[in-house]
C-alpha positions as CSV (number, residue, x, y, z in Angstrom):
1,X,-20.0,17.3,-20.8
2,X,-16.3,17.0,-20.8
3,X,-14.5,20.5,-20.9
4,X,-10.8,18.9,-21.5
5,X,-9.6,17.5,-24.4
6,X,-7.6,15.5,-22.6
7,X,-8.0,11.7,-23.8
8,X,-7.4,11.2,-20.2
9,X,-9.8,13.3,-18.5
10,X,-12.5,11.7,-20.7
11,X,-11.7,8.3,-19.9
12,X,-11.8,9.2,-15.8
13,X,-15.3,10.6,-16.8
14,X,-16.0,7.2,-18.4
15,X,-14.9,5.4,-15.1
16,X,-16.8,7.8,-12.9
17,X,-20.2,7.0,-14.8
18,X,-19.2,3.3,-15.3
19,X,-19.0,3.1,-11.4
20,X,-21.2,5.2,-10.1
21,X,-23.7,2.5,-8.4
22,X,-22.4,0.9,-6.2
23,X,-20.2,3.4,-4.7
24,X,-16.8,1.9,-4.1
25,X,-17.3,2.6,-0.4
26,X,-19.9,-0.2,0.0
27,X,-17.4,-2.6,-0.9
28,X,-14.8,-1.1,1.7
29,X,-16.9,-0.2,4.7
30,X,-17.3,-3.4,5.8
31,X,-13.5,-4.4,6.1
32,X,-13.4,-2.2,9.1
33,X,-14.7,-4.7,11.8
34,X,-13.4,-7.6,9.9
35,X,-10.3,-6.7,9.5
36,X,-9.3,-5.3,13.0
37,X,-10.4,-8.9,14.3
38,X,-8.6,-11.0,12.0
39,X,-6.0,-8.4,10.2
40,X,-7.3,-9.4,6.9
41,X,-10.4,-9.5,5.1
42,X,-12.2,-9.6,2.2
43,X,-15.5,-8.1,1.1
44,X,-17.6,-7.7,-2.4
45,X,-20.6,-5.5,-3.2
46,X,-23.0,-5.2,-6.1
47,X,-23.6,-7.9,-9.0
48,X,-22.4,-8.5,-12.1
49,X,-20.9,-5.9,-14.0
50,X,-21.3,-3.6,-10.8
51,X,-19.6,-5.6,-8.8
52,X,-16.9,-4.2,-6.4
53,X,-14.1,-6.2,-4.5
54,X,-12.0,-4.8,-1.9
55,X,-9.6,-6.3,0.4
56,X,-7.9,-4.9,3.8
57,X,-5.0,-6.3,5.3
58,X,-3.2,-5.2,8.8
59,X,0.6,-5.7,9.6
60,X,0.7,-8.7,12.1
61,X,2.8,-7.0,14.7
62,X,0.4,-4.2,15.3
63,X,-2.1,-4.3,18.5
64,X,-5.8,-5.0,17.0
65,X,-7.1,-1.5,17.9
66,X,-4.2,0.3,15.6
67,X,-5.3,-2.2,12.9
68,X,-9.0,-0.9,13.2
69,X,-7.7,2.7,13.5
70,X,-5.6,2.4,10.3
71,X,-8.3,0.2,8.0
72,X,-10.9,2.9,9.1
73,X,-8.6,6.2,8.4
74,X,-7.5,4.4,5.0
75,X,-11.5,3.6,3.7
76,X,-12.3,7.2,4.6
77,X,-9.0,8.5,2.4
78,X,-10.1,6.0,-0.4
79,X,-13.7,7.5,-0.2
80,X,-12.9,11.1,-0.9
81,X,-9.4,11.0,-2.9
82,X,-10.7,8.2,-5.1
83,X,-14.3,9.1,-5.0
84,X,-15.7,7.4,-8.4
85,X,-12.6,5.3,-9.7
86,X,-13.0,2.0,-10.7
87,X,-9.4,0.9,-9.1
88,X,-8.0,2.1,-6.0
89,X,-5.8,1.4,-3.4
90,X,-4.0,3.0,-0.3
91,X,-0.8,2.1,1.6
92,X,-0.1,3.1,4.8
93,X,2.6,2.1,7.4
94,X,0.2,-0.2,9.2
95,X,-2.2,-1.2,6.8
96,X,-3.2,-1.6,3.1
97,X,-6.7,-1.3,1.3
98,X,-7.8,-1.6,-2.1
99,X,-10.9,-2.0,-4.3
100,X,-11.5,-3.2,-7.7
101,X,-14.4,-3.8,-10.6
102,X,-12.5,-6.8,-11.3
103,X,-12.3,-10.0,-9.1
104,X,-8.4,-9.6,-8.3
105,X,-8.6,-11.9,-5.1
106,X,-6.0,-14.8,-5.4
107,X,-4.2,-13.1,-8.4
108,X,-0.5,-11.8,-7.9
109,X,-0.4,-8.1,-9.0
110,X,3.3,-6.6,-9.7
111,X,1.9,-4.8,-12.6
112,X,2.0,-1.2,-10.6
113,X,4.7,-0.2,-7.9
114,X,5.1,2.5,-5.7
115,X,8.9,3.0,-4.4
116,X,9.3,5.1,-1.1
117,X,13.3,6.0,-0.9
118,X,14.9,8.0,2.1
119,X,16.3,11.2,0.9
120,X,19.5,10.5,3.1
121,X,21.9,8.5,1.8
122,X,24.5,6.4,3.7
123,X,27.6,7.8,4.9
124,X,29.6,4.6,3.8
125,X,27.6,3.0,0.9
126,X,29.7,-0.1,0.3
127,X,29.5,-1.2,3.8
128,X,26.2,0.4,4.4
129,X,28.4,1.8,7.5
130,X,30.2,-0.7,9.6
131,X,28.1,-1.0,13.2
132,X,24.4,0.1,11.8
133,X,21.9,-2.6,12.2
134,X,19.3,-2.7,9.0
135,X,16.0,-3.9,9.9
136,X,13.9,-5.5,7.0
137,X,10.3,-6.4,6.4
138,X,8.4,-8.3,3.5
139,X,4.7,-9.3,3.9
140,X,2.3,-10.2,1.0
141,X,-1.5,-10.1,0.9
142,X,-3.0,-13.2,2.3
143,X,-5.5,-14.1,-0.9
144,X,-2.1,-15.2,-2.7
145,X,-0.1,-18.8,-2.5
146,X,2.9,-18.8,-0.7
147,X,4.8,-19.4,-3.6
148,X,3.5,-16.5,-5.2
149,X,4.2,-14.6,-2.2
150,X,7.9,-15.2,-2.2
151,X,8.1,-14.4,-5.8
152,X,6.4,-11.5,-5.4
153,X,9.1,-10.1,-2.4
154,X,11.9,-11.5,-3.7
155,X,11.0,-8.9,-7.3
156,X,10.1,-6.3,-4.9
157,X,13.7,-6.8,-3.2
158,X,15.3,-6.9,-6.8
159,X,14.1,-3.2,-7.5
160,X,15.7,-1.8,-4.5
161,X,19.2,-1.4,-5.9
162,X,18.0,0.2,-9.2
163,X,16.2,3.1,-7.3
164,X,17.7,2.9,-3.6
165,X,20.9,2.2,-3.8
166,X,22.9,4.0,-1.3
167,X,20.0,4.9,0.2
168,X,19.1,4.8,3.9
169,X,15.6,3.6,3.5
170,X,13.6,2.1,0.9
171,X,10.3,0.5,0.4
172,X,9.0,-1.1,-2.7
173,X,4.9,-1.6,-2.6
174,X,3.0,-4.2,-4.8
175,X,-0.8,-4.4,-4.7
176,X,0.4,-8.2,-3.6
177,X,3.1,-7.4,-1.3
178,X,5.9,-5.1,0.1
179,X,9.6,-5.1,1.2
180,X,11.2,-2.5,3.3
181,X,14.6,-1.9,5.2
182,X,15.3,1.0,7.5
183,X,18.5,1.8,9.5
184,X,15.6,2.0,12.3
185,X,13.3,-0.2,14.1
186,X,9.8,0.1,12.9
187,X,8.4,-3.0,14.3
188,X,5.9,-3.0,17.5
189,X,6.5,-2.8,20.2
190,X,8.5,0.2,20.0
191,X,10.4,1.9,23.1
192,X,11.1,5.3,23.8
193,X,14.8,4.6,22.1
194,X,13.0,2.9,19.2
195,X,10.5,6.2,18.5
196,X,13.5,8.6,19.0
197,X,15.4,6.9,16.2
198,X,12.3,6.9,13.8
199,X,11.7,10.3,14.7
200,X,14.8,11.2,12.9
201,X,14.0,9.0,9.5
202,X,14.0,11.7,7.1
203,X,11.8,12.3,4.3
204,X,11.1,10.1,1.1
205,X,10.9,10.7,-2.3
206,X,8.6,8.8,-4.3
207,X,9.0,6.8,-7.6
208,X,5.5,5.3,-9.4
209,X,6.5,2.3,-12.0
210,X,4.2,1.4,-14.4
211,X,1.5,3.9,-14.1
212,X,-2.1,3.7,-15.3
213,X,-5.5,5.0,-14.9
214,X,-5.9,3.7,-11.1
215,X,-6.1,6.2,-7.8
216,X,-3.2,5.8,-5.4
217,X,-2.9,7.0,-2.1
218,X,0.2,6.7,-0.2
219,X,1.0,7.9,3.5
220,X,2.9,7.5,6.8
221,X,2.3,6.2,10.3
222,X,-1.1,7.1,11.6
223,X,-0.5,5.9,15.1
């Protein structure tokens, strides 16, 4: 019996009861070996109203062993932080894992956004400091079409001036794509100098757009 009068608490309790079987973990666990082998995998567990769909994908520039570590850690965190939730996702630097009780595969999803912005400002925002190299990345989950990928990344980039103006780094994370820029290199392989630059990247603030009853976890590099 719910002890809180909050509608959100009641709704969350209903979600727990609805998805009690099968456990969402059963959809996520099979993704670990498949994602590390091909950097992308989908899985389904259960049937009918009890079905759970899952997706895992790693950045293509990282080693396969790091992909396996990232997806494994993300799956474990979902199992603990999002236990009983019908819709959950986790973003790390190197991978993305989600599950849902609705089949989302092939459907572009920009309904929810997590924006991470570097707390440091550029010293010369208009010129963004002459001589400073800007590193950028955009990628999509492989279940959506190329045209939808382009639109998704373009929408992510369009959000950057609204929330990350003058910031030295920014990440806009959707469920189907992401866009990122930094003033330090973050692609693999990282040499000693690159690792030193990344270590001084600073902290990040978090902004959530269009939140709804969903379990979201974000983290930093695990390697």
